[in-house]
MDAnalysis code that builds the backbone (N, CA, C; Angstrom):
import MDAnalysis as mda
import numpy as np

u = mda.Universe.empty(354, n_residues=118, atom_resindex=np.repeat(np.arange(118), 3), trajectory=True)
u.add_TopologyAttr("name", ["N", "CA", "C"] * 118)
u.add_TopologyAttr("resid", np.arange(1, 119))
u.add_TopologyAttr("resname", ["LEU", "ILE", "ASP", "ASP", "GLU", "PRO", "VAL", "VAL", "LEU", "SER", "SER", "LEU", "GLN", "ALA", "LEU", "LEU", "MET", "GLY", "TRP", "GLY", "PHE", "ASP", "VAL", "VAL", "ALA", "ALA", "THR", "SER", "ALA", "GLU", "GLU", "ALA", "MET", "GLN", "ARG", "LEU", "GLN", "GLU", "GLN", "PRO", "GLN", "PRO", "PRO", "ALA", "ILE", "ILE", "LEU", "ALA", "ASP", "TYR", "ARG", "LEU", "ARG", "GLU", "GLY", "ARG", "THR", "GLY", "THR", "GLU", "ALA", "ILE", "ARG", "ASP", "LEU", "CYS", "GLY", "MET", "TYR", "HIS", "ARG", "ALA", "ILE", "PRO", "SER", "ILE", "ILE", "LEU", "THR", "GLY", "ASP", "THR", "ALA", "PRO", "GLU", "ARG", "ILE", "ARG", "GLU", "ALA", "GLN", "ALA", "SER", "GLY", "ILE", "SER", "VAL", "LEU", "HIS", "LYS", "PRO", "ILE", "THR", "PRO", "PRO", "VAL", "LEU", "LEU", "ASN", "ALA", "LEU", "SER", "GLU", "THR", "MET", "GLY", "SER", "ALA"])
u.atoms.positions = np.array([
    [7.077, 218.919, -94.793],
    [6.736, 220.043, -95.646],
    [6.937, 219.611, -97.082],
    [5.873, 219.679, -97.883],
    [5.960, 219.274, -99.278],
    [5.477, 220.419, -100.163],
    [6.378, 220.895, -101.029],
    [6.022, 221.920, -102.005],
    [6.975, 221.769, -103.176],
    [6.449, 221.758, -104.386],
    [7.306, 221.544, -105.548],
    [7.982, 222.813, -106.063],
    [7.719, 223.947, -105.436],
    [8.386, 225.197, -105.800],
    [9.553, 225.427, -104.831],
    [10.794, 225.315, -105.302],
    [11.958, 225.413, -104.412],
    [12.005, 226.687, -103.556],
    [11.615, 227.828, -104.114],
    [11.651, 229.082, -103.351],
    [10.638, 229.047, -102.208],
    [9.437, 228.553, -102.489],
    [8.401, 228.447, -101.458],
    [8.837, 227.434, -100.399],
    [9.374, 226.307, -100.846],
    [9.821, 225.266, -99.930],
    [10.882, 225.796, -98.973],
    [11.892, 226.464, -99.505],
    [12.973, 226.958, -98.635],
    [12.489, 228.079, -97.719],
    [11.602, 228.929, -98.206],
    [11.069, 230.020, -97.372],
    [10.252, 229.471, -96.209],
    [9.351, 228.531, -96.509],
    [8.540, 227.931, -95.445],
    [9.408, 227.136, -94.473],
    [10.408, 226.441, -94.995],
    [11.302, 225.678, -94.131],
    [12.024, 226.613, -93.161],
    [12.541, 227.722, -93.667],
    [13.237, 228.684, -92.808],
    [12.293, 229.258, -91.752],
    [11.076, 229.585, -92.142],
    [10.087, 230.125, -91.205],
    [9.784, 229.113, -90.101],
    [9.499, 227.871, -90.507],
    [9.172, 226.826, -89.531],
    [10.348, 226.536, -88.597],
    [11.535, 226.494, -89.137],
    [12.711, 226.242, -88.307],
    [12.935, 227.403, -87.333],
    [12.636, 228.606, -87.780],
    [12.735, 229.774, -86.910],
    [11.779, 229.690, -85.725],
    [10.687, 228.971, -85.910],
    [9.719, 228.763, -84.830],
    [10.065, 227.548, -83.975],
    [11.154, 226.878, -84.313],
    [11.599, 225.752, -83.504],
    [11.170, 224.381, -84.006],
    [10.564, 224.305, -85.182],
    [10.172, 223.014, -85.740],
    [11.378, 222.330, -86.377],
    [11.467, 221.017, -86.231],
    [12.397, 220.213, -87.021],
    [11.662, 219.929, -88.308],
    [12.247, 220.303, -89.431],
    [11.531, 220.231, -90.702],
    [12.193, 219.236, -91.652],
    [11.368, 218.360, -92.202],
    [11.782, 217.501, -93.305],
    [11.099, 218.101, -94.532],
    [11.900, 218.688, -95.420],
    [11.359, 219.365, -96.593],
    [11.557, 218.504, -97.835],
    [10.526, 218.456, -98.682],
    [10.582, 217.637, -99.890],
    [9.761, 218.287, -100.994],
    [10.128, 217.967, -102.232],
    [9.403, 218.523, -103.372],
    [8.309, 217.587, -103.879],
    [8.210, 216.377, -103.292],
    [7.190, 215.418, -103.715],
    [6.889, 214.459, -102.565],
    [5.790, 213.737, -102.703],
    [5.444, 212.728, -101.701],
    [6.517, 211.653, -101.645],
    [7.015, 211.263, -102.813],
    [8.031, 210.216, -102.870],
    [9.299, 210.642, -102.127],
    [9.726, 211.884, -102.365],
    [10.917, 212.389, -101.682],
    [10.678, 212.466, -100.175],
    [9.494, 212.899, -99.781],
    [9.170, 212.984, -98.343],
    [9.222, 211.592, -97.715],
    [8.668, 210.608, -98.401],
    [8.666, 209.248, -97.859],
    [10.092, 208.717, -97.714],
    [10.941, 208.997, -98.690],
    [12.341, 208.565, -98.605],
    [13.041, 209.218, -97.417],
    [12.837, 210.520, -97.264],
    [13.503, 211.232, -96.164],
    [12.962, 210.811, -94.804],
    [11.684, 210.518, -94.730],
    [11.084, 210.147, -93.450],
    [11.404, 208.715, -93.037],
    [11.852, 207.891, -93.971],
    [12.237, 206.520, -93.616],
    [13.371, 206.527, -92.596],
    [14.143, 207.603, -92.579],
    [15.261, 207.726, -91.643],
    [14.802, 208.194, -90.258],
    [13.551, 208.600, -90.142],
    [13.020, 209.129, -88.882],
    [12.299, 208.010, -88.119],
    [12.603, 207.855, -86.836],
    [11.943, 206.791, -86.079],
    [10.463, 207.074, -85.786],
    [10.093, 208.329, -85.694],
    [8.719, 208.720, -85.375],
    [8.045, 209.352, -86.591],
    [6.730, 209.204, -86.707],
    [6.033, 209.916, -87.791],
    [6.086, 211.420, -87.522],
    [5.897, 212.217, -88.557],
    [5.892, 213.669, -88.342],
    [4.722, 214.077, -87.448],
    [4.917, 215.162, -86.714],
    [3.852, 215.686, -85.853],
    [2.747, 216.322, -86.695],
    [3.129, 216.832, -87.864],
    [2.173, 217.483, -88.763],
    [2.740, 217.457, -90.179],
    [1.855, 217.454, -91.156],
    [2.262, 217.521, -92.558],
    [1.687, 218.798, -93.156],
    [2.542, 219.574, -93.803],
    [2.107, 220.727, -94.584],
    [2.388, 220.373, -96.034],
    [1.398, 220.477, -96.895],
    [1.602, 220.133, -98.301],
    [0.884, 221.118, -99.212],
    [1.586, 221.536, -100.233],
    [0.963, 222.341, -101.278],
    [-0.080, 221.470, -101.966],
    [-1.179, 222.070, -102.418],
    [-2.224, 221.268, -103.045],
    [-1.782, 220.735, -104.409],
    [-1.238, 221.615, -105.228],
    [-0.830, 221.192, -106.575],
    [0.651, 220.856, -106.584],
    [0.941, 219.601, -106.850],
    [2.320, 219.145, -106.949],
    [2.598, 218.728, -108.393],
    [3.818, 218.367, -108.669],
    [4.194, 217.975, -110.029],
    [3.520, 216.668, -110.441],
    [3.521, 216.448, -111.746],
    [3.015, 215.222, -112.344],
    [1.542, 214.959, -112.022],
    [0.772, 216.045, -111.850],
    [-0.654, 215.903, -111.599],
    [-1.007, 215.400, -110.209],
    [-0.028, 215.299, -109.347],
    [-0.268, 214.835, -107.979],
    [-0.819, 215.986, -107.143],
    [-1.476, 215.632, -106.035],
    [-1.989, 216.652, -105.118],
    [-1.420, 216.437, -103.725],
    [-1.466, 217.486, -102.936],
    [-1.046, 217.388, -101.548],
    [-1.915, 216.422, -100.766],
    [-3.179, 216.336, -101.141],
    [-4.086, 215.395, -100.484],
    [-3.587, 213.965, -100.675],
    [-3.155, 213.650, -101.891],
    [-2.605, 212.322, -102.164],
    [-1.311, 212.093, -101.386],
    [-0.464, 213.125, -101.332],
    [0.798, 213.011, -100.597],
    [0.539, 212.734, -99.116],
    [-0.416, 213.435, -98.548],
    [-0.764, 213.233, -97.136],
    [-1.301, 211.816, -96.935],
    [-2.160, 211.378, -97.824],
    [-2.698, 210.020, -97.730],
    [-1.573, 208.979, -97.795],
    [-0.604, 209.191, -98.693],
    [0.537, 208.276, -98.813],
    [1.352, 208.225, -97.519],
    [1.616, 209.395, -96.940],
    [2.414, 209.444, -95.709],
    [1.661, 208.818, -94.533],
    [0.380, 209.074, -94.437],
    [-0.411, 208.448, -93.372],
    [-0.409, 206.931, -93.543],
    [-0.488, 206.476, -94.789],
    [-0.444, 205.046, -95.066],
    [0.896, 204.440, -94.694],
    [1.958, 205.186, -94.905],
    [3.300, 204.705, -94.564],
    [3.422, 204.440, -93.065],
    [2.764, 205.273, -92.270],
    [2.825, 205.131, -90.809],
    [1.606, 204.407, -90.230],
    [0.660, 204.049, -91.084],
    [-0.556, 203.342, -90.654],
    [-1.300, 204.112, -89.567],
    [-1.364, 205.432, -89.746],
    [-2.088, 206.260, -88.781],
    [-2.385, 207.625, -89.392],
    [-3.380, 208.278, -88.832],
    [-3.694, 209.643, -89.258],
    [-2.637, 210.584, -88.698],
    [-2.236, 211.546, -89.495],
    [-1.262, 212.556, -89.072],
    [-1.916, 213.911, -89.309],
    [-1.929, 214.788, -88.302],
    [-2.508, 216.115, -88.515],
    [-1.862, 216.772, -89.743],
    [-2.698, 217.388, -90.581],
    [-2.197, 217.907, -91.850],
    [-2.882, 219.198, -92.246],
    [-2.160, 219.967, -93.051],
    [-2.699, 221.212, -93.612],
    [-2.318, 221.258, -95.088],
    [-3.303, 221.570, -95.924],
    [-3.079, 221.799, -97.351],
    [-2.905, 223.306, -97.546],
    [-1.878, 223.683, -98.308],
    [-1.661, 225.075, -98.681],
    [-2.002, 225.192, -100.161],
    [-2.826, 226.161, -100.520],
    [-3.204, 226.279, -101.929],
    [-3.369, 227.723, -102.364],
    [-2.953, 227.954, -103.581],
    [-3.199, 229.238, -104.229],
    [-4.324, 229.104, -105.225],
    [-4.844, 227.897, -105.375],
    [-5.916, 227.600, -106.327],
    [-7.241, 228.100, -105.744],
    [-7.898, 228.970, -106.469],
    [-9.163, 229.524, -105.971],
    [-10.377, 228.961, -106.697],
    [-10.165, 227.971, -107.573],
    [-11.293, 227.359, -108.271],
    [-12.193, 226.660, -107.248],
    [-13.500, 226.954, -107.260],
    [-14.400, 226.374, -106.260],
    [-14.335, 224.852, -106.171],
    [-14.196, 224.170, -107.331],
    [-14.146, 222.706, -107.283],
    [-12.872, 222.198, -106.609],
    [-11.755, 222.898, -106.781],
    [-10.499, 222.515, -106.111],
    [-10.610, 222.730, -104.601],
    [-11.211, 223.831, -104.217],
    [-11.377, 224.125, -102.789],
    [-12.279, 223.068, -102.155],
    [-13.378, 222.741, -102.826],
    [-14.280, 221.698, -102.298],
    [-13.562, 220.356, -102.195],
    [-12.780, 220.037, -103.215],
    [-12.042, 218.772, -103.231],
    [-11.069, 218.692, -102.056],
    [-10.331, 219.768, -101.813],
    [-9.379, 219.789, -100.701],
    [-10.119, 219.702, -99.365],
    [-11.194, 220.460, -99.224],
    [-11.947, 220.453, -97.974],
    [-12.639, 219.115, -97.732],
    [-13.078, 218.452, -98.804],
    [-13.759, 217.163, -98.671],
    [-12.847, 216.099, -98.081],
    [-11.543, 216.315, -98.192],
    [-10.588, 215.344, -97.662],
    [-10.561, 215.360, -96.132],
    [-11.166, 216.398, -95.533],
    [-11.146, 216.510, -94.076],
    [-9.869, 217.135, -93.551],
    [-9.036, 217.596, -94.454],
    [-7.759, 218.213, -94.088],
    [-7.951, 219.725, -94.057],
    [-7.322, 220.386, -93.096],
    [-7.383, 221.846, -93.023],
    [-6.804, 222.446, -94.297],
    [-7.395, 223.540, -94.756],
    [-6.953, 224.201, -95.980],
    [-6.638, 225.658, -95.676],
    [-5.449, 226.105, -96.087],
    [-5.063, 227.506, -95.988],
    [-4.818, 228.028, -97.400],
    [-5.261, 229.245, -97.663],
    [-5.116, 229.835, -98.985],
    [-3.926, 230.778, -99.038],
    [-3.103, 230.603, -100.078],
    [-1.940, 231.460, -100.306],
    [-2.421, 232.787, -100.869],
    [-1.741, 233.870, -100.594],
    [-0.565, 233.968, -99.728],
    [-0.960, 233.859, -98.254],
    [-0.103, 233.218, -97.497],
    [-0.358, 232.980, -96.076],
    [0.609, 233.822, -95.260],
    [0.075, 234.568, -94.301],
    [0.951, 235.353, -93.435],
    [1.483, 234.454, -92.317],
    [2.658, 234.760, -91.805],
    [3.197, 233.940, -90.714],
    [2.254, 233.779, -89.525],
    [1.575, 234.841, -89.046],
    [0.668, 234.625, -87.911],
    [-0.475, 233.657, -88.219],
    [-1.012, 233.702, -89.433],
    [-2.096, 232.794, -89.825],
    [-1.576, 231.360, -89.861],
    [-0.385, 231.163, -90.409],
    [0.197, 229.821, -90.473],
    [0.480, 229.286, -89.075],
    [1.071, 230.096, -88.232],
    [1.385, 229.644, -86.871],
    [0.115, 229.281, -86.111],
    [-0.928, 230.083, -86.259],
    [-2.210, 229.797, -85.612],
    [-2.789, 228.479, -86.126],
    [-2.741, 228.270, -87.436],
    [-3.268, 227.029, -88.032],
    [-2.465, 225.814, -87.546],
    [-1.160, 225.957, -87.457],
    [-0.322, 224.864, -86.960],
    [-0.706, 224.516, -85.511],
    [-0.858, 225.549, -84.697],
    [-1.223, 225.335, -83.286],
    [-2.574, 224.651, -83.175],
    [-3.544, 225.131, -83.942],
    [-4.894, 224.556, -83.895],
    [-4.891, 223.108, -84.390],
    [-4.227, 222.855, -85.491],
    [-4.218, 221.525, -86.092],
    [-3.490, 220.526, -85.191],
    [-2.356, 220.929, -84.657],
    [-1.597, 220.035, -83.790],
    [-2.314, 219.842, -82.439],
    [-2.998, 220.877, -81.993],
    [-3.722, 220.800, -80.724],
    [-4.940, 219.913, -80.792],
    [-5.500, 219.751, -82.004],
    [-6.709, 218.945, -82.147],
    [-6.395, 217.472, -82.420],
    [-5.114, 217.170, -82.516],
    [-4.719, 215.778, -82.828],
    [-4.797, 214.904, -81.586],
])
């Protein structure tokens, strides 16, 4: 789980853990990579906010993590950005896109679908 907003990160982490997920939460791709180095297996799924700090995107973070494991990892981009070019850019990556605000049932359904299609 990657989101640079601490409140969003902790809220999503609590929700996911409540559903039984083991969550590695990070505010950046770099932090996620550091934390995941301690994990023997790649994550089952990556959730990343689209807009991260320092001009980085969730798409880039997902690409970095997939590169770290040398394999595709099911992923979902979360975005509050409604600009058509940003939406096209996120969708062009081939990664599932969910628009904020996201309700828990919508997120759980997207997680099930994304993980099921892997």
